[in-house]
Every structure is written in structure tokens, then in C-alpha cells.
C-alpha positions as CSV (number, residue, x, y, z in Angstrom):
1,M,-4.6,-39.7,-61.9
2,K,-5.9,-43.0,-60.6
3,N,-2.4,-44.6,-60.5
4,L,-1.1,-41.6,-58.6
5,A,-3.9,-41.9,-56.0
6,L,-3.1,-45.6,-55.6
7,L,0.6,-44.7,-55.1
8,G,-0.3,-42.0,-52.6
9,R,-2.5,-44.4,-50.6
10,I,0.3,-47.0,-50.6
11,L,2.9,-44.5,-49.5
12,F,0.7,-43.2,-46.7
13,A,-0.5,-46.6,-45.5
14,L,2.7,-48.7,-45.8
15,P,4.5,-47.2,-42.8
16,F,1.5,-48.0,-40.6
17,G,1.6,-51.6,-41.7
18,I,5.3,-51.8,-41.0
19,M,4.8,-50.2,-37.6
20,G,2.0,-52.6,-36.9
21,L,4.3,-55.6,-37.7
22,N,6.9,-54.1,-35.4
23,H,4.4,-54.3,-32.6
24,F,4.4,-58.1,-33.1
25,L,8.1,-58.5,-33.8
26,M,9.4,-56.2,-31.1
27,T,6.8,-56.4,-28.3
28,N,9.4,-56.1,-25.6
29,V,10.8,-52.8,-27.0
30,F,7.3,-51.4,-27.1
31,L,6.7,-52.6,-23.5
32,G,9.7,-50.6,-22.4
33,M,8.2,-47.4,-24.1
34,M,4.8,-47.9,-22.6
35,S,3.7,-45.6,-19.8
36,T,2.9,-47.4,-16.6
37,F,-0.7,-46.2,-16.4
38,I,-1.6,-47.9,-19.7
39,P,-3.4,-51.2,-18.9
40,G,-3.0,-54.5,-20.7
41,G,0.8,-54.7,-21.2
42,A,1.7,-56.9,-24.2
43,Y,-2.0,-57.4,-25.1
44,T,-2.4,-53.7,-25.6
45,I,0.7,-53.6,-27.8
46,L,-0.5,-56.5,-30.0
47,M,-4.0,-55.1,-30.3
48,T,-2.5,-51.7,-31.4
49,G,-0.3,-53.5,-33.9
50,A,-3.3,-55.3,-35.3
51,L,-5.2,-52.1,-35.6
52,L,-2.3,-50.4,-37.5
53,I,-2.1,-53.4,-39.9
54,V,-5.9,-53.4,-40.6
55,A,-5.9,-49.6,-41.1
56,S,-3.0,-49.9,-43.6
57,I,-4.7,-52.7,-45.6
58,C,-8.0,-50.7,-45.7
59,I,-6.3,-47.6,-47.0
60,I,-4.4,-49.5,-49.6
61,I,-7.4,-51.4,-50.9
62,N,-9.6,-48.2,-50.7
63,Y,-12.0,-49.6,-48.2
64,N,-13.9,-47.2,-45.9
65,I,-11.0,-44.7,-46.0
66,K,-12.8,-41.8,-44.4
67,L,-13.7,-43.8,-41.2
68,V,-10.3,-45.6,-41.2
69,C,-8.4,-42.3,-41.4
70,Y,-10.4,-40.7,-38.6
71,C,-9.9,-43.7,-36.4
72,L,-6.2,-43.7,-37.3
73,A,-5.9,-40.1,-36.3
74,G,-7.5,-40.9,-33.0
75,L,-5.1,-43.7,-32.4
76,L,-2.1,-41.5,-33.2
77,F,-3.5,-38.9,-30.8
78,L,-3.6,-41.5,-28.1
79,F,0.1,-42.4,-28.9
80,I,1.0,-38.7,-28.6
81,V,-0.8,-38.2,-25.3
82,T,0.1,-41.5,-23.6
83,I,3.6,-42.2,-24.9
84,H,5.4,-39.3,-26.6
85,I,4.4,-36.4,-24.3
86,P,5.3,-38.4,-21.1
87,G,8.5,-39.4,-22.8
88,L,9.5,-35.7,-23.0
89,Y,9.9,-35.7,-19.2
90,D,12.5,-38.5,-19.1
91,T,15.9,-37.7,-17.5
92,D,17.8,-39.3,-20.4
93,P,18.4,-36.7,-23.1
94,N,18.5,-39.4,-25.8
95,K,15.0,-40.7,-24.8
96,V,13.7,-37.1,-24.8
97,Q,15.1,-36.5,-28.3
98,T,13.5,-39.8,-29.5
99,A,10.2,-38.9,-27.9
100,L,10.2,-35.5,-29.6
101,I,11.0,-37.0,-33.0
102,E,8.2,-39.6,-32.5
103,L,5.8,-36.9,-31.3
104,L,6.5,-34.7,-34.4
105,K,6.2,-37.8,-36.7
106,D,2.9,-38.9,-35.3
107,T,1.5,-35.3,-35.3
108,G,2.3,-35.0,-39.0
109,L,0.8,-38.4,-39.7
110,M,-2.3,-37.5,-37.7
111,G,-2.7,-34.3,-39.7
112,G,-2.4,-36.3,-42.9
113,A,-5.0,-38.8,-41.8
114,I,-7.4,-36.0,-40.8
115,M,-6.9,-34.3,-44.2
116,I,-7.5,-37.5,-46.1
117,G,-10.6,-38.3,-44.1
118,L,-11.9,-34.7,-44.6
119,Y,-11.2,-34.4,-48.3
120,Y,-11.6,-38.0,-49.4
121,D,-15.3,-37.5,-50.6
122,A,-14.4,-34.4,-52.5
123,L,-11.5,-36.1,-54.2
124,K,-13.6,-39.1,-55.1
125,E,-16.3,-36.9,-56.5
126,M,-13.7,-35.0,-58.6
127,S,-12.4,-38.3,-59.9
128,I,-15.9,-39.4,-61.0
129,K,-16.5,-36.0,-62.7
130,S,-13.3,-36.3,-64.6
131,K,-14.2,-39.8,-65.9
132,K,-17.5,-38.5,-67.2
133,R,-15.8,-35.9,-69.5
């Protein structure tokens, strides 16, 4: 069960780490996606990338998962509200389709982060009880 929990944490966290790396490697692409009302430009993108990488590492090493998952859910909510929803109103149908796909992906990941944060203590307690048997 412990190995399965580790695998689950890695599978959940790894995409966030890769997305965070992409914020550093493809900053210009993310600048093009950014809404004009978001301040900071490239600095905001790099900071967001760093936050995603830190969250990914914390989840993998099992450090403060509850807080990290709630913060990650909040960050994903900001992505949805500031990037994906405005992207739905673009005139280019391809950009609208991409925005919709990204919105659905981040909504699902946000739900997963909330569920992990909500149930993490209960799962940890169940694991401790099963070890005592």
C-alpha cells in the first residue's frame, strides 16, 4: 500500500514539475498566453514555474502535502480565471479549443488537489492503523 501511495504521489506531482520547468524553458510562449491585466510579465511566469516545481517536489517527498495541495488548487484556480476563461473569448477557434482543453485539465487537477488535501489526514491515519495490526 505504501508503494502504491508513493506511485500515486509521483504520478500526480510529476506533471506539475514538468509544467513548472516549461515556464522556465518556454517563457515566451507563456508570455503570449498571458492576459494583459496580469502584472509582472516574465517575472510572474518564472515565479509561477518555481511554485509548480516546489509543489511537485513537496508532494513527491511527502512534505506538508495538505497545505501544498490547497495552495496548488488555489494556483490552478487563478490559472483558470485569468488565462483559460479569457482564452475562451478569442476569435481564433484553435485558441478557443486549446483554452477549453486547458480549462478542463486544470479543473480536474484542481479537484484532485482539493481531494488530496481534504482526505490526506484520513488516509495517513488509515495507513498508521493498518501498520499496527
